[in-house]
C-alpha positions in Angstrom: 0.0 0.2 -0.1 4.9 4.2 -6.9 4.1 7.0 -4.8 3.9 10.6 -6.6 7.0 13.0 -6.1 6.8 15.7 -3.6 8.2 17.8 -7.0 4.7 17.6 -8.4 3.9 20.1 -5.8 5.6 22.8 -7.1 4.8 21.7 -10.9 1.2 21.9 -10.0 1.1 25.9 -9.5 2.9 26.6 -13.0 -0.6 27.2 -14.9 -2.1 29.6 -12.4 1.3 31.2 -12.4 2.0 31.5 -16.0 -1.7 33.2 -16.1 -1.7 35.7 -13.5 2.3 36.7 -13.8 4.7 36.8 -11.0 5.9 33.3 -11.8 9.3 33.4 -10.4 7.9 34.5 -6.9 5.4 31.7 -7.1 7.9 29.2 -7.7 10.0 30.4 -4.8 6.9 30.2 -2.5 6.0 27.0 -4.1 9.7 26.1 -3.1 9.3 26.9 0.5 6.2 25.2 0.8 7.8 22.1 -0.1 10.2 22.5 2.3 7.9 22.9 4.7 6.0 19.9 4.2 9.3 18.2 4.2 10.2 19.2 7.5 6.7 19.1 9.0 6.4 15.3 7.9 9.6 14.8 9.9 7.7 15.3 13.2 4.5 13.7 12.9 3.3 12.8 16.4 1.0 10.3 17.5 -1.8 12.7 18.0 -1.6 13.8 14.4 -1.6 10.2 13.2 -4.9 9.4 15.4 -6.7 12.3 14.1 -5.7 11.7 10.5 -7.1 8.1 11.0 -10.3 9.5 12.8 -10.9 11.5 9.4 -10.5 8.7 7.2 -12.6 6.3 9.3 -15.5 9.2 9.0 -15.0 9.4 5.6 -15.2 5.7 5.6 -18.5 4.9 7.6 -20.1 7.4 5.5 -19.9 5.3 2.7 -20.0 2.5 4.2 -22.7 1.6 7.0 -21.5 -0.7 10.3 -22.9 -4.4 10.0 -26.1 -4.4 12.2 -25.0 -7.3 14.1 -24.1 -6.3 17.6 -22.4 -9.5 18.6 -20.4 -9.7 15.3 -19.2 -5.8 16.2 -18.4 -7.1 19.8 -16.4 -10.4 18.8 -14.5 -8.9 15.8 -13.3 -6.1 18.3 -12.7 -8.3 21.1 -10.3 -10.8 19.0 -8.9 -7.4 17.3 -8.3 -5.7 20.9 -6.3 -9.0 22.3 -4.0 -9.3 19.4 -3.1 -5.3 19.3 -2.3 -5.8 23.2 0.6 -8.1 21.8 1.5 -5.7 19.3 4.3 -2.7 20.1 2.0 0.0 19.7 -0.6 -1.3 22.4 -1.2 1.8 23.7 -2.6 3.1 20.7 -7.0 3.9 20.7 -7.6 0.6 19.2 -10.8 0.1 17.4 -12.2 -2.6 15.2 -15.4 -3.3 13.4 -17.2 -5.2 10.6 -19.1 -2.9 7.5 -21.9 -4.5 6.2 -20.8 -5.1 2.4 -19.9 -8.7 0.0 -16.9 -7.0 -1.4 -13.8 -9.0 0.6 -11.3 -6.4 2.1 -9.8 -6.0 5.5 -8.1 -1.9 5.7 -6.5 0.1 8.5 -6.2 3.3 9.3 -3.1 5.2 10.8 -3.8 5.8 14.4 -5.5 2.0 15.3 -9.0 1.6 13.4 -9.3 -1.5 11.4 -12.2 -2.3 9.3 -13.3 -5.8 7.8 -15.7 -6.8 5.4 -18.9 -8.7 6.3 -18.3 -10.4 3.1 -14.8 -11.7 4.4 -15.6 -12.4 7.5 -18.0 -14.9 6.3 -15.4 -16.6 4.1 -13.4 -17.6 7.4 -13.5 -20.7 9.3 -12.4 -19.9 12.9 -11.2 -17.5 15.2 -7.7 -18.3 14.2 -8.3 -17.0 10.7 -10.2 -13.6 12.0 -7.1 -13.2 14.0 -4.6 -13.4 11.1 -6.8 -11.2 9.1 -6.6 -8.5 12.1 -3.1 -9.3 12.9 -2.1 -8.3 9.1 -4.1 -4.8 9.6 -2.5 -4.5 13.4 0.7 -5.0 11.8 0.5 -2.2 9.2 -0.4 0.6 12.0 2.5 -0.6 14.0 4.6 0.2 11.1 3.0 3.4 10.2 2.5 1.9 6.8 -0.2 3.6 5.9 0.8 6.8 7.6 4.3 6.6 5.0 2.3 6.2 2.5 -0.4 9.2 2.7 2.4 11.4 3.7 4.3 10.7 0.6 0.9 11.4 -1.5 -0.5 14.0 -0.1 2.3 16.5 -0.7 1.2 16.6 -4.3 -2.5 15.4 -3.9 -4.1 17.0 -1.0 -1.7 20.2 -0.6 -2.0 21.0 -4.1 -5.7 20.5 -3.7 -6.1 22.9 -1.1 -3.8 25.9 -1.9 0.2 26.4 -1.5 -0.6 29.3 0.1 -3.3 27.8 2.6 -1.1 24.4 3.1 2.1 27.1 4.0 0.2 28.9 6.9 -1.3 25.9 8.1 2.4 24.0 8.6 3.7 26.9 10.3 0.6 27.3 13.0 2.9 24.5 14.7 6.5 23.4 13.9 6.2 20.0 14.1 2.3 19.1 13.2 2.1 18.6 10.1 -1.5 20.2 10.0 -1.2 22.6 12.3 -4.6 21.6 14.4 -6.4 18.3 14.9 -9.1 19.2 13.4 -6.7 19.7 9.9 -5.5 16.8 10.3 -8.9 14.8 10.6 -9.8 17.1 7.4 -6.7 16.0 5.7 -7.9 12.4 6.6 -11.2 12.9 4.8 -9.5 14.4 1.8 -7.2 11.2 1.6 -10.2 9.2 1.8 -12.5 11.4 -0.6 -9.2 11.6 -2.8 -8.8 8.0 -3.1 -4.7 8.0 -1.5 -6.2 5.7 1.4 -7.3 3.0 -1.0 -4.2 3.0 -3.1 -1.8 -0.4 -3.1 0.7 -0.2 -0.6 4.1 -1.2 -1.9 4.7 -4.6 -1.8 7.3 -5.0 1.0 5.0 -3.3 3.2 2.4 -6.1 2.7 4.9 -8.8 2.6 6.3 -7.2 6.1 3.0 -7.0 7.4 2.3 -10.9 6.8 5.6 -12.1 9.0 4.5 -9.7 11.5 1.4 -10.7 11.3 2.3 -14.3 12.1 4.2 -13.3 15.4 1.8 -11.4 16.5 -1.0 -14.3 16.0 1.7 -16.7 17.8 1.9 -13.8 21.1 -1.9 -13.5 21.2 -2.0 -18.0 21.7 -3.8 -18.1 17.9 -2.7 -20.5 15.5 -0.2 -18.7 13.6 -1.3 -20.9 10.3 -4.5 -18.9 10.3 -3.6 -16.4 8.0 -1.9 -18.9 5.6 -5.4 -20.3 4.9 -6.9 -17.0 4.6 -4.5 -16.5 2.2 -5.1 -20.2 0.5 -8.9 -19.3 0.3 -8.2 -15.7 -1.0 -6.1 -17.6 -3.8 -9.2 -19.7 -4.6 -11.7 -16.9 -4.6 -12.3 -14.1 -7.1 -13.2 -10.7 -6.0 -16.5 -9.2 -6.8 -19.4 -7.0 -4.6 -18.7 -3.6 -6.5 -15.9 -1.7 -4.7 -12.3 -1.8 -4.3 -11.4 -5.1 -2.6 -8.3 -6.9 -1.1 -7.5 -8.3 -4.6 -7.3 -4.8 -5.8 -5.1 -3.1 -3.1 -2.8 -6.5 -2.1 -0.3 -8.7 -4.1 -1.3 -11.8 -5.4 -2.5 -14.3 -2.5 -0.1 -17.0 -3.8 2.7 -14.4 -4.0 2.0 -13.8 -0.3 2.1 -17.5 0.5 5.5 -17.6 -1.1 7.0 -14.9 0.7 5.6 -16.4 4.2 7.1 -19.5 3.5 10.6 -18.5 3.8 9.7 -17.1 7.4 6.7 -19.5 8.8 9.7 -22.5 9.6 11.8 -20.2 11.8 8.5 -18.6 13.9 7.0 -22.1 13.9 9.6 -23.8 15.6 9.4 -22.0 18.6 5.1 -22.6 19.4 4.0 -25.3 20.9 3.2 -28.3 19.0 -0.4 -27.4 18.9 -2.3 -24.2 18.9 -6.3 -23.6 19.0 -8.1 -22.5 15.9 -11.2 -22.1 18.2 -14.0 -22.9 15.0 -16.6 -23.5 17.5 -17.1 -20.0 19.1 -16.1 -18.5 15.7 -19.2 -20.4 14.4 -21.6 -19.2 17.3 -20.7 -15.7 16.8 -20.9 -15.7 12.8 -23.8 -17.4 11.5 
């Protein structure tokens, strides 16, 4: 989850500059803005990350409603929080939810919100598989993969959209805060979702990294680490549908992910107990 270069921010002002004159001054201001954005991105606080994620979440849930089954919501939230507790960022305000769509997908927002589709949940066979899916998304947050990708793209896509002057002023309000105010960070999250930045595929290396870390997180949490492998084997046989961005659009091919995991699994599994629970019955009792 191929990134646009930050230099495009300056390039985007060229047509307007040519029309209204003062090309040299506008270009200089554009370069100054780019420098400020680069400096601000070095100091992206956890608070800003959470607010950015809140903005994205608000936009996503504005377009896709949550599944009405409250027992299902509580169950997924409980499993997700348990796995997140065993990560290196357990202190984040983790939240997990199921959206009501047949599209097979799962995604995480910066700051600790994870969404999985009911279409994907119904394809799973055990709690261990659910934990594997959630662990993969938790790993993205722990590694700050989405945050890094959005920061790389927002410089051109969002800042160019709101205007270089406004961007420079917003960044100047607080030296290390990339958006100046918490509300501005949330607003940038809304823009990231609206402009499609959030749904762009991550770098393949990031996806493979999240898979490897998911195996470790699942094992730490007491789940069978092969749960994620089972999900990937399932996805390798299923074709994406459902009328929307799906896991097939935003992730590498399942077969490729399995191939990468095969390189890491032996070293991980050798340190685990002989048998770890799948918890099929508890899963089926909740996911009817």
